[in-house]
C-alpha positions as semicolon CSV with decimal commas, in nm:
position;residue;x (nm);y (nm);z (nm)
1;M;0,868;2,232;0,522
2;S;0,966;2,071;0,854
3;D;0,801;1,842;1,108
4;R;1,116;1,713;1,274
5;T;1,094;1,911;1,601
6;M;0,996;1,646;1,858
7;S;0,981;1,661;2,235
8;D;0,992;1,365;2,469
9;N;0,614;1,337;2,477
10;I;0,506;1,476;2,139
11;V;0,526;1,311;1,799
12;R;0,513;1,537;1,494
13;F;0,346;1,386;1,190
14;T;0,236;1,466;0,836
15;K;-0,101;1,348;0,701
16;A;-0,110;1,250;0,333
17;H;-0,314;1,048;0,087
18;S;-0,304;0,902;-0,261
19;N;-0,641;0,833;-0,421
20;G;-0,802;0,848;-0,075
21;N;-0,569;0,583;0,071
22;D;-0,452;0,786;0,372
23;F;-0,139;0,781;0,585
24;V;0,043;0,932;0,877
25;I;0,410;0,990;0,795
26;I;0,660;1,034;1,078
27;D;1,009;1,164;1,010
28;N;1,186;0,973;1,288
29;R;1,541;1,065;1,198
30;P;1,744;1,203;1,491
31;T;1,796;1,579;1,505
32;Q;2,031;1,803;1,701
33;T;1,766;1,846;1,971
34;Q;1,618;1,495;1,951
35;K;1,902;1,242;1,941
36;A;1,695;0,931;2,018
37;K;1,423;0,825;1,779
38;H;1,074;0,744;1,901
39;K;0,967;0,383;1,931
40;F;0,602;0,292;1,884
41;T;0,408;0,013;2,051
42;P;0,110;-0,155;1,882
43;L;-0,116;0,015;2,140
44;Y;0,013;0,359;2,044
45;I;-0,032;0,289;1,673
46;Q;-0,386;0,160;1,733
47;Q;-0,481;0,474;1,926
48;M;-0,325;0,703;1,667
49;A;-0,506;0,513;1,389
50;H;-0,851;0,544;1,551
51;R;-1,078;0,743;1,319
52;H;-1,269;0,911;1,605
53;K;-1,028;0,919;1,900
54;G;-0,699;0,956;1,716
55;I;-0,589;1,087;1,378
56;G;-0,703;0,803;1,156
57;F;-0,509;0,638;0,876
58;D;-0,486;0,324;0,667
59;Q;-0,113;0,280;0,738
60;M;0,162;0,460;0,929
61;M;0,490;0,528;0,747
62;V;0,800;0,589;0,960
63;V;1,120;0,725;0,803
64;E;1,437;0,655;1,001
65;A;1,806;0,732;0,960
66;P;1,997;0,524;0,705
67;K;2,161;0,203;0,820
68;T;2,379;0,208;0,509
69;D;2,315;0,437;0,211
70;Y;1,941;0,504;0,217
71;P;1,679;0,619;0,470
72;V;1,491;0,330;0,628
73;L;1,115;0,308;0,571
74;K;0,900;0,115;0,818
75;I;0,531;0,047;0,755
76;Y;0,267;-0,026;1,018
77;N;-0,096;-0,133;0,982
78;Q;-0,379;0,011;1,189
79;D;-0,353;-0,274;1,438
80;G;0,018;-0,208;1,500
81;T;0,148;-0,501;1,298
82;K;0,431;-0,444;1,052
83;A;0,358;-0,443;0,678
84;M;0,603;-0,548;0,411
85;A;0,474;-0,319;0,136
86;C;0,245;-0,021;0,079
87;G;0,259;0,142;-0,262
88;N;0,050;0,451;-0,199
89;G;0,206;0,510;0,142
90;T;0,554;0,489;-0,005
91;L;0,452;0,734;-0,279
92;C;0,339;0,980;-0,012
93;A;0,645;0,932;0,209
94;A;0,868;0,974;-0,096
95;S;0,690;1,295;-0,199
96;L;0,731;1,441;0,151
97;M;1,098;1,346;0,183
98;M;1,184;1,467;-0,168
99;T;1,036;1,804;-0,074
100;K;1,234;1,816;0,251
101;L;1,557;1,717;0,079
102;N;1,493;1,937;-0,227
103;Q;1,536;1,655;-0,476
104;N;1,324;1,475;-0,733
105;E;1,434;1,118;-0,662
106;I;1,473;0,911;-0,348
107;I;1,554;0,550;-0,257
108;F;1,415;0,396;0,061
109;D;1,549;0,089;0,237
110;G;1,207;-0,072;0,270
111;P;1,086;-0,383;0,453
112;A;1,110;-0,596;0,138
113;G;1,407;-0,426;-0,032
114;L;1,506;-0,099;-0,195
115;L;1,225;0,126;-0,323
116;H;1,314;0,386;-0,588
117;A;1,072;0,678;-0,633
118;A;1,084;0,980;-0,864
119;R;0,849;1,270;-0,922
120;R;0,790;1,510;-1,201
121;P;0,936;1,849;-1,113
122;P;0,645;2,076;-1,014
123;T;0,520;2,325;-1,268
124;A;0,334;2,650;-1,220
125;E;0,011;2,450;-1,206
126;Q;0,143;2,185;-0,964
127;D;0,272;2,275;-0,620
128;L;0,486;2,059;-0,395
129;L;0,186;1,942;-0,193
130;K;0,034;1,759;-0,490
131;C;0,285;1,576;-0,708
132;E;0,275;1,282;-0,945
133;V;0,521;1,018;-0,825
134;S;0,642;0,696;-0,989
135;L;0,757;0,413;-0,767
136;A;0,937;0,088;-0,847
137;M;0,754;-0,163;-0,628
138;G;1,005;-0,444;-0,679
139;K;0,965;-0,790;-0,825
140;V;0,642;-0,983;-0,880
141;S;0,622;-1,345;-0,764
142;F;0,368;-1,618;-0,840
143;D;0,571;-1,880;-0,652
144;W;0,335;-2,048;-0,403
145;N;0,611;-2,070;-0,142
146;K;0,702;-1,699;-0,167
147;I;0,345;-1,568;-0,155
148;P;0,321;-1,768;0,082
149;L;0,049;-2,032;0,048
150;A;-0,017;-2,301;0,306
151;Y;0,061;-2,579;0,060
152;E;0,182;-2,625;-0,297
153;C;-0,080;-2,547;-0,559
154;D;-0,123;-2,354;-0,884
155;S;-0,112;-1,987;-0,783
156;A;-0,285;-1,896;-1,112
157;K;-0,592;-2,101;-1,022
158;L;-0,639;-2,128;-0,648
159;P;-0,882;-2,384;-0,507
160;I;-1,103;-2,111;-0,357
161;H;-1,413;-1,966;-0,516
162;I;-1,683;-1,700;-0,501
163;E;-2,030;-1,827;-0,576
164;A;-2,234;-1,544;-0,724
165;N;-2,549;-1,441;-0,540
166;K;-2,478;-1,669;-0,244
167;A;-2,459;-1,485;0,089
168;P;-2,237;-1,330;0,207
169;F;-2,096;-1,295;-0,146
170;A;-2,265;-1,057;-0,388
171;A;-2,020;-1,047;-0,676
172;S;-2,116;-1,136;-1,030
173;H;-1,938;-1,439;-1,172
174;C;-1,572;-1,449;-1,064
175;D;-1,300;-1,674;-1,197
176;D;-1,078;-1,875;-0,965
177;A;-0,849;-1,653;-0,763
178;I;-0,487;-1,578;-0,856
179;A;-0,225;-1,540;-0,582
180;V;0,051;-1,280;-0,622
181;N;0,325;-1,147;-0,397
182;I;0,448;-0,789;-0,437
183;G;0,622;-0,754;-0,104
184;N;0,295;-0,870;0,055
185;P;0,044;-1,146;-0,036
186;H;-0,256;-1,079;-0,261
187;C;-0,559;-1,281;-0,366
188;V;-0,700;-1,144;-0,694
189;F;-1,047;-1,228;-0,823
190;F;-1,140;-1,135;-1,183
191;C;-1,514;-1,067;-1,196
192;D;-1,762;-0,984;-1,468
193;D;-1,835;-0,664;-1,276
194;A;-1,619;-0,557;-0,983
195;E;-1,882;-0,300;-0,887
196;Q;-2,100;-0,583;-0,763
197;S;-1,840;-0,710;-0,518
198;L;-1,880;-0,656;-0,146
199;P;-1,523;-0,630;-0,011
200;E;-1,651;-0,581;0,344
201;N;-1,792;-0,935;0,331
202;E;-1,583;-1,118;0,074
203;G;-1,254;-0,950;0,159
204;S;-1,280;-1,022;0,529
205;Y;-1,353;-1,387;0,457
206;F;-1,066;-1,445;0,214
207;E;-0,809;-1,238;0,408
208;N;-0,826;-1,506;0,675
209;H;-0,860;-1,809;0,446
210;P;-0,646;-2,105;0,565
211;L;-0,467;-2,109;0,229
212;F;-0,293;-1,782;0,331
213;P;-0,097;-1,839;0,653
214;D;0,010;-1,472;0,667
215;R;-0,336;-1,353;0,560
216;C;-0,369;-1,151;0,239
217;N;-0,500;-0,843;0,063
218;V;-0,803;-0,922;-0,154
219;E;-0,880;-0,754;-0,487
220;F;-1,194;-0,773;-0,701
221;V;-1,117;-0,672;-1,060
222;S;-1,292;-0,635;-1,393
223;I;-1,137;-0,542;-1,730
224;N;-1,296;-0,246;-1,905
225;Q;-1,327;-0,191;-2,277
226;G;-1,009;-0,024;-2,394
227;G;-0,792;-0,215;-2,150
228;S;-0,831;-0,016;-1,830
229;M;-0,920;-0,198;-1,509
230;R;-1,168;-0,148;-1,224
231;M;-1,054;-0,266;-0,881
232;R;-1,208;-0,276;-0,536
233;V;-0,999;-0,385;-0,241
234;W;-0,992;-0,524;0,109
235;E;-0,654;-0,456;0,273
236;R;-0,505;-0,691;0,525
237;S;-0,540;-0,542;0,876
238;A;-0,706;-0,227;0,739
239;G;-1,031;-0,342;0,578
240;V;-1,199;-0,167;0,285
241;T;-0,987;0,122;0,159
242;L;-1,037;0,370;-0,124
243;A;-0,718;0,256;-0,296
244;C;-0,425;0,018;-0,259
245;G;-0,104;0,064;-0,454
246;S;0,033;-0,286;-0,407
247;G;-0,316;-0,421;-0,483
248;A;-0,329;-0,230;-0,811
249;C;0,013;-0,373;-0,899
250;A;-0,095;-0,725;-0,803
251;S;-0,413;-0,694;-1,010
252;F;-0,225;-0,577;-1,320
253;A;0,038;-0,847;-1,276
254;A;-0,233;-1,113;-1,246
255;A;-0,409;-0,975;-1,555
256;K;-0,083;-0,972;-1,751
257;Q;0,022;-1,319;-1,636
258;S;-0,317;-1,471;-1,722
259;G;-0,338;-1,306;-2,066
260;R;-0,632;-1,083;-1,980
261;I;-0,417;-0,782;-2,065
262;T;-0,135;-0,785;-2,321
263;A;-0,020;-0,421;-2,297
264;N;0,268;-0,328;-2,070
265;S;0,070;-0,068;-1,878
266;A;-0,289;0,006;-1,778
267;V;-0,489;0,257;-1,581
268;V;-0,648;0,103;-1,272
269;H;-0,965;0,277;-1,152
270;L;-1,004;0,260;-0,775
271;D;-1,279;0,377;-0,542
272;G;-1,075;0,690;-0,465
273;G;-0,915;0,769;-0,801
274;K;-0,679;0,608;-1,049
275;A;-0,323;0,485;-1,084
276;T;-0,113;0,373;-1,380
277;I;0,066;0,039;-1,348
278;S;0,353;-0,063;-1,577
279;W;0,521;-0,404;-1,609
280;D;0,651;-0,600;-1,906
281;G;0,566;-0,942;-1,763
282;N;0,927;-1,037;-1,689
283;I;0,953;-1,154;-1,327
284;E;1,314;-1,028;-1,320
285;H;1,193;-0,672;-1,382
286;D;1,032;-0,430;-1,135
287;I;0,666;-0,335;-1,152
288;Y;0,588;0,040;-1,136
289;I;0,300;0,246;-1,001
290;T;0,242;0,612;-1,089
291;A;-0,012;0,817;-0,894
292;T;-0,058;1,155;-0,728
293;A;0,059;1,205;-0,370
294;H;-0,127;1,471;-0,170
295;I;0,037;1,623;0,140
296;M;-0,258;1,748;0,348
297;Y;-0,144;1,883;0,685
298;Q;0,097;1,853;0,975
299;G;0,024;1,808;1,343
300;S;0,133;1,653;1,670
301;F;0,010;1,363;1,881
302;P;0,095;1,296;2,248
303;L;0,329;1,013;2,333
304;T;0,274;0,908;2,693
305;A;0,488;0,673;2,899
306;D;0,225;0,401;2,854
307;H;0,269;0,420;2,477
308;Q;0,645;0,409;2,456
309;A;0,823;0,089;2,371
310;Q;1,006;-0,071;2,662
């Protein structure tokens, strides 16, 4: 399974998704025939991300040659900005690279630190294009300065609110938001019924709230009977997506920290599927996400002189 043959004006890519959260993965490691890696401008990424004129994706994952011991993973949003974390995208990139390298574990040197992923060896019923992968997403932080917030305040009870049935907000009653950082900033609202949220309105508003100088991902969460969770999400720079791995981790961490959930793991139901999140509540320990990575297809996209980084 190879997509590493690249010419000067063609970029080979793999399309993948986890729970409908979709990605373009580019293996940008040098080869014998392609010594120099491609560099991507924001304009190129925007055109590649376009749902009608390009390929379309929520994030672009670029794997590059190791600087030290592990391959480097870079993450880009649809608008060409760099992202610090993407759980589902890392799951998909890990699944692809484990297949290429014929191994069941991999460590990436990610934007926010090392990311360790492992998959269950495929069985007769599970081929390499659809594998369950577990990923250590790193440490959880509720420190206002690390999230970051614009000023010091209680990250477990932010001074921002959703008023039910007041336009443009349609959510049922929501508690005060909780801020979490899992490589990237999150604003988590616990609602009576997450199904009544309108992420396209509420998410856009809170992503750009002055309290979040780097903007944020916004989650709307309700706790189901039996301890599972329902989450809808607005992703920073991507908008409404069918799933968000770091958002599912942030939502579970916020539920655990606030006492809404006491177990060390829970299934999070997303618009596009489900993921299992595990964390014991100790901020010194990593939080884990387990979900299925789907490798869909491979293709190529032109790289013109106008698109190349100077």
